[in-house]
C-alpha positions in Angstrom: 18.8 20.5 1.7 19.0 23.4 -0.3 16.6 23.6 -3.6 18.6 24.8 -6.7 17.5 25.9 -10.4 18.0 22.4 -11.6 16.1 20.7 -8.7 13.2 22.7 -8.2 9.3 21.1 -8.5 8.8 20.6 -12.1 5.7 22.9 -12.6 5.3 25.4 -9.7 8.7 26.6 -8.9 9.7 28.1 -5.4 6.7 28.0 -3.6 5.0 30.6 -1.1 5.7 29.1 2.2 9.3 27.7 1.2 10.3 31.4 0.6 8.8 32.3 3.5 10.6 29.8 5.4 13.9 30.9 3.5 15.7 34.0 4.3 14.9 34.8 0.9 11.5 36.4 1.8 12.4 39.9 1.3 13.8 39.4 -2.4 11.2 37.3 -3.1 8.2 39.1 -1.6 7.5 40.7 -5.2 6.8 37.3 -6.7 3.5 36.8 -4.9 0.1 38.1 -4.0 -0.1 40.3 -0.8 -0.5 38.4 2.5 -4.4 39.1 2.0 -5.0 38.2 -0.8 -2.6 35.0 -0.9 -5.0 34.3 2.0 -8.5 34.7 0.4 -7.1 33.1 -3.0 -6.0 29.7 -1.1 -9.4 29.2 0.3 -10.6 29.1 -3.5 -8.6 25.9 -4.0 -10.0 22.9 -4.4 -8.1 19.2 -4.3 -9.6 16.4 -5.4 -7.9 13.1 -4.3 -8.8 10.1 -6.2 -8.2 6.7 -4.2 -9.7 3.0 -3.1 -11.9 2.8 -0.5 -8.6 2.6 1.9 -7.7 6.0 1.5 -10.6 7.7 0.9 -12.4 7.8 3.8 -14.8 11.0 4.7 -13.3 10.5 8.2 -10.1 11.9 6.8 -11.4 14.3 4.2 -13.3 16.0 7.2 -10.6 16.0 9.3 -8.2 17.5 6.5 -10.9 20.3 6.0 -10.5 21.4 9.2 -6.6 21.4 9.6 -5.8 22.8 6.1 -6.6 26.7 4.5 -8.5 25.1 1.3 -11.0 22.3 0.3 -9.9 18.4 -0.2 -12.7 17.0 -2.1 -12.1 12.9 -2.2 -13.7 11.1 -4.5 -13.8 7.0 -4.4 -13.2 5.0 -7.7 -15.2 2.0 -7.7 -12.5 -0.7 -8.6 -9.3 0.0 -9.2 -9.4 -0.4 -13.6 -12.1 2.5 -13.3 -9.1 4.7 -11.1 -6.3 3.7 -13.8 -8.6 4.6 -17.0 -9.9 7.9 -15.6 -6.0 8.8 -14.7 -5.1 7.8 -18.1 -7.9 9.5 -19.7 -9.0 12.2 -17.8 -6.0 13.5 -15.6 -7.5 16.7 -14.9 -10.1 16.1 -13.3 -8.3 14.7 -10.2 -4.9 16.3 -8.2 -3.8 13.6 -6.3 -4.3 10.2 -6.6 -2.5 7.0 -4.6 -2.0 3.8 -6.5 -0.7 -0.1 -5.2 2.6 -1.5 -6.1 0.9 -3.9 -8.4 0.5 -0.8 -10.8 3.3 1.1 -10.8 5.0 0.2 -13.2 2.4 0.9 -15.8 2.7 4.6 -15.0 6.4 5.8 -15.6 7.0 7.4 -18.5 3.7 8.4 -19.6 3.6 12.0 -18.6 0.8 12.2 -16.7 2.4 12.4 -13.0 5.1 14.7 -12.3 7.8 14.0 -9.4 8.2 15.3 -6.2 11.7 16.7 -4.9 13.2 15.3 -2.3 13.0 19.0 -0.2 9.2 19.2 -0.6 8.1 16.3 1.6 8.7 17.0 5.3 9.1 13.9 6.6 11.2 11.7 4.5 13.9 12.0 7.0 11.7 9.9 9.1 10.6 7.5 6.5 11.2 3.9 7.4 13.9 2.7 5.4 12.0 0.1 3.4 11.4 3.0 0.8 14.2 5.1 1.5 17.5 2.4 0.8 15.3 -0.5 0.2 16.4 -2.1 3.7 15.7 -2.7 7.1 16.5 -0.5 10.1 19.3 -2.8 10.7 20.7 -2.2 7.0 20.1 -5.3 5.6 18.7 -5.3 2.2 14.8 -6.2 2.3 13.3 -8.6 -0.7 13.5 -7.8 -4.2 11.3 -10.6 -5.6 8.2 -9.0 -6.7 7.8 -5.0 -7.1 9.8 -3.9 -4.0 9.4 -0.6 -2.3 12.7 1.1 -3.7 11.9 -0.2 -7.4 9.4 2.5 -7.9 10.6 5.4 -5.0 12.6 7.3 -7.1 12.8 8.5 -10.9 16.0 9.1 -12.9 15.2 13.0 -13.5 13.2 15.3 -12.9 11.3 14.4 -16.9 10.0 11.2 -15.0 10.8 8.6 -17.5 12.3 6.1 -15.9 12.6 4.7 -12.1 15.6 4.7 -10.8 17.0 1.7 -8.1 19.4 4.6 -6.6 18.6 7.6 -4.4 18.2 10.5 -6.6 16.5 13.9 -5.8 13.3 13.1 -7.5 10.6 11.1 -5.6 7.7 9.1 -8.1 5.4 10.0 -4.9 4.9 10.0 -1.1 4.9 6.4 0.4 1.7 6.2 2.7 1.1 2.8 4.1 2.2 -0.6 3.6 1.7 -4.3 5.2 3.0 -8.1 5.3 -0.2 -10.7 4.4 -0.2 -13.6 4.9 -2.7 -16.7 4.9 -6.2 -16.3 7.0 -6.7 -19.7 8.9 -9.4 -21.5 10.6 -7.3 -22.4 13.6 -11.0 -24.6 15.3 -11.6 -25.9 11.9 -8.0 -27.1 11.5 -7.2 -28.4 14.5 -3.7 -27.8 14.3 -1.0 -25.3 13.4 -0.1 -24.0 9.4 3.7 -22.1 9.8 3.7 -22.8 5.9 2.8 -21.5 2.6 2.1 -24.9 1.7 -0.9 -25.6 4.2 -2.6 -23.4 0.9 -1.9 -26.5 -1.4 -2.0 -29.5 1.4 -4.4 -32.3 -0.3 -5.8 -32.2 3.0 -8.0 -28.6 3.0 -9.4 -29.9 -0.7 -11.8 -28.1 -1.7 -11.9 -25.7 1.1 -9.5 -23.3 -0.2 -10.0 -19.9 -1.9 -7.3 -17.8 -4.1 -7.7 -14.0 -4.7 -8.9 -13.5 -8.2 -6.1 -11.5 -9.5 -2.2 -11.7 -10.6 -1.3 -9.2 -8.9 -1.6 -11.2 -5.2 -3.0 -14.4 -6.2 -0.3 -14.9 -8.5 2.1 -14.6 -5.5 0.2 -16.6 -3.0 -0.2 -19.1 -5.3 3.9 -19.5 -6.2 4.9 -19.2 -2.5 2.4 -22.0 -1.8 4.1 -24.2 -5.4 7.6 -23.4 -3.9 7.3 -24.3 -0.6 5.5 -27.3 -1.7 8.5 -28.3 -3.7 6.3 -28.4 -7.5 7.5 -25.3 -8.9 11.1 -23.6 -8.6 11.7 -19.9 -9.5 15.1 -17.5 -9.6 12.4 -14.8 -9.3 9.1 -15.9 -8.3 8.0 -11.9 -8.1 9.4 -11.4 -12.0 8.7 -15.0 -13.8 9.7 -16.3 -17.1 7.0 -17.3 -19.5 8.4 -20.5 -18.6 8.3 -20.5 -14.9 4.3 -19.0 -15.6 3.7 -21.8 -17.8 4.7 -24.1 -15.1 2.5 -22.2 -12.4 -0.2 -22.2 -14.3 -0.1 -25.9 -15.5 0.3 -27.2 -11.5 -2.7 -24.5 -10.3 -5.0 -26.1 -12.9 -3.9 -29.4 -12.2 -5.1 -28.8 -8.5 -8.1 -27.0 -9.7 -8.9 -29.7 -11.3 -9.0 -32.0 -8.4 -11.7 -29.9 -6.4 -9.1 -28.1 -4.3 -10.1 -24.6 -4.6 -13.6 -23.5 -3.3 -13.6 -20.1 -4.4 -11.7 -17.3 -5.9 -13.0 -13.7 -4.1 -12.2 -10.4 -5.8 -12.9 -7.9 -2.5 -12.8 -7.4 1.3 -16.8 -9.0 1.7 -16.4 -11.9 -0.4 -13.0 -13.0 1.8 -14.7 -12.3 4.6 -17.7 -14.4 3.9 -16.1 -17.0 2.8 -13.6 -17.4 6.1 -16.2 -16.7 8.5 -18.9 -19.2 7.5 -16.8 -21.9 7.5 -16.8 -22.2 3.7 -12.9 -22.0 3.3 -10.4 -22.5 6.2 -7.3 -21.6 4.5 -7.3 -18.7 1.8 -5.4 -15.8 0.2 -6.6 -12.8 2.9 -5.9 -9.5 3.9 -4.8 -8.4 7.7 -8.3 -6.1 8.5 -10.2 -9.2 6.6 -9.1 -11.2 9.5 -10.0 -8.7 11.9 -13.2 -8.3 10.7 -14.3 -12.3 10.9 -13.5 -12.2 14.6 -15.6 -9.3 15.4 -18.2 -11.6 14.2 -16.9 -14.0 16.9 -15.0 -16.2 14.8 -11.6 -17.7 15.4 -9.6 -16.7 12.5 -5.9 -16.3 12.8 -3.2 -14.4 10.4 0.6 -15.8 11.8 3.7 -15.7 9.5 5.0 -18.3 7.3 8.3 -19.9 7.7 8.7 -18.1 4.3 8.0 -14.7 4.9 5.1 -12.7 4.1 4.0 -11.4 1.2 4.2 -7.4 1.0 2.5 -4.4 -0.5 2.6 -0.9 -0.2 0.7 2.3 -1.2 1.6 5.6 -2.9 0.4 9.4 -3.2 1.5 11.2 -6.2 0.6 14.7 -8.3 -0.8 14.9 -11.1 1.2 16.6 -13.8 -0.9 19.4 -14.7 -0.7 20.9 -11.1 1.3 24.0 -10.9 1.3 27.6 -8.8 -0.6 28.3 -5.7 -3.0 25.3 -6.3 0.6 22.6 -7.0 1.4 24.0 -4.1 -2.0 23.1 -1.7 -1.7 19.6 -3.4 1.6 19.1 -2.0 0.8 20.9 1.2 -2.5 18.1 1.5 0.3 15.3 1.2 2.3 16.2 3.5 -0.3 16.7 6.0 -1.5 13.2 5.6 1.7 12.2 6.2 1.6 14.1 9.5 0.0 11.9 12.0 -3.6 11.7 12.1 -4.5 10.4 8.9 -2.0 7.8 9.6 -3.0 6.4 12.8 -6.3 6.6 11.7 -5.3 3.5 9.1 -3.3 2.1 11.6 -6.1 0.9 13.4 -7.3 -0.8 10.2 -4.1 -2.8 10.7 -1.8 -0.8 8.4 1.0 0.5 8.8 2.4 4.0 8.2 5.5 5.0 6.3 6.4 7.7 8.9 5.8 5.7 12.6 6.8 8.6 14.8 4.5 10.9 13.7 1.6 8.4 14.1 2.9 7.6 18.1 1.5 10.9 19.0 -2.1 10.4 17.8 -2.6 6.8 19.0 -3.0 5.8 23.0 -0.1 4.2 24.4 -2.5 0.8 24.1 -3.0 1.0 20.2 0.4 2.1 19.7 1.5 -1.0 21.7 -0.9 -3.4 20.1 -0.3 -2.2 15.9 3.0 -1.5 16.0 5.0 -2.6 19.0 3.8 -6.7 19.0 2.9 -5.8 22.9 -0.7 -7.2 24.4 -3.8 -5.0 24.5 -3.9 -3.8 27.7 -7.6 -2.7 27.2 -10.1 -3.5 23.9 -8.5 -2.2 20.7 -10.9 -0.5 18.5 -11.1 0.1 14.9 -11.3 3.4 13.3 -14.8 3.6 13.9 -15.0 3.0 17.4 -16.3 -1.4 17.0 -13.9 -3.6 18.9 -11.7 -5.5 17.2 -9.2 -7.5 19.5 -9.9 -7.4 23.4 -7.4 -7.1 26.6 -4.6 -9.5 26.5 -4.5 -10.2 22.7 -1.4 -10.2 20.7 -1.2 -8.8 17.1 -1.1 -12.3 15.1 2.8 -11.8 14.3 4.1 -9.3 16.5 6.0 -6.1 16.1 6.1 -3.7 12.8 9.9 -5.5 12.2 9.3 -9.1 13.3 6.2 -8.7 10.4 8.0 -6.6 7.1 11.7 -7.7 8.3 10.3 -11.1 7.1 8.7 -10.5 3.8 9.3 -13.4 1.1 7.6 -11.6 -1.7 6.4 -8.2 -2.7 2.8 -7.6 -4.4 3.7 -8.3 -8.4 3.5 -6.3 -12.0 5.6 -8.8 -14.1 6.9 -7.9 -16.9 5.3 -10.7 -18.8 2.1 -9.3 -17.0 0.0 -9.4 -20.1 0.9 -13.1 -20.9 0.5 -13.9 -17.5 -3.3 -12.3 -17.6 -4.1 -14.7 -20.0 -2.3 -17.6 -18.6 -4.4 -16.8 -15.2 -7.9 -16.9 -17.7 -7.0 -20.0 -17.9 -6.6 -21.3 -15.1 -10.1 -20.0 -13.7 -11.4 -21.8 -17.3 -10.3 -24.5 -16.5 
């Protein structure tokens, strides 16, 4: 689409690359330095990308610096709270950032992020429709329980003051990756299939169950289980009323006082250790953690539940201070991140990239078949660092991309009553 004065980028205006791509190069040439000077200037640019350990990976930074004409410096925040505090208090100390859907509601209208015009993102027409239209490829509407992708994909306008549920010219950011999470299960210790979230609260497993310690993930998991058990009913369990929060916490306290929960984990390693050791037989879990348990020779599965999966996604966004050539480089880097190589690297951890078409050419037929198409592995499946994750013949838990992502029951969330929920969650942990 053509970029008009009304829809051009907030800070950078027409970029040198966009002008050179258009037929207006001759008319606009005087607005930019000579090519030699421009090439030298771009070498002096450094883009600081701050994120979590799942995105700011040294291997990806090294590849970016091989492919791009400027420097990319990745900095990993020790935890999400530290990252958010830096974004709020030192916004000019970073240039791009990536965050998950459990915090996106915090940022709108605060002025430290800037929108992207749709025309600046090279791969929008190839992006999965969960983000572009809030639907599955079939056209069916995706679940809106929790903070669904379409709730934080578009701004109403270039001022970035409000999100829009309808498509606009202004993107909140570039969607990077996403996944469908469910319960991690030790079938060797349970001895029978588990196909419902109700299993999380089944008294049969009392003392051997764990939840993630957090309202964005732990509460949705608990709500899926409580609803499946018939303990609590919800209008929207991804955005509870205070009354629904109280009912949820009160029921969880009952289970806790009966000794049902073995632990509440806060990081990847803790979840792996709990499951690998056999301390717990069923818990909130992430896909890479399940495969890490299996690499230790311990049986662990991650099959879908009849009530659906819990979905999540990660968005990359530019900071508001960017302008001119530096802004142009930041946008170039963000486009590079979804051009295929980085997406394939992260897909080997079990996540999905938002532009599968780009990823496919950077993965072997065996890798793409296993991770995206639900096909049996024809040879060993390796993680991004060359470690064997699965042996030949194994099929990914839950099957193909849309078998999993097409069955989301709830998304990770940030509720309207989040502050109240956090207080009540602390009541639960202290009980």
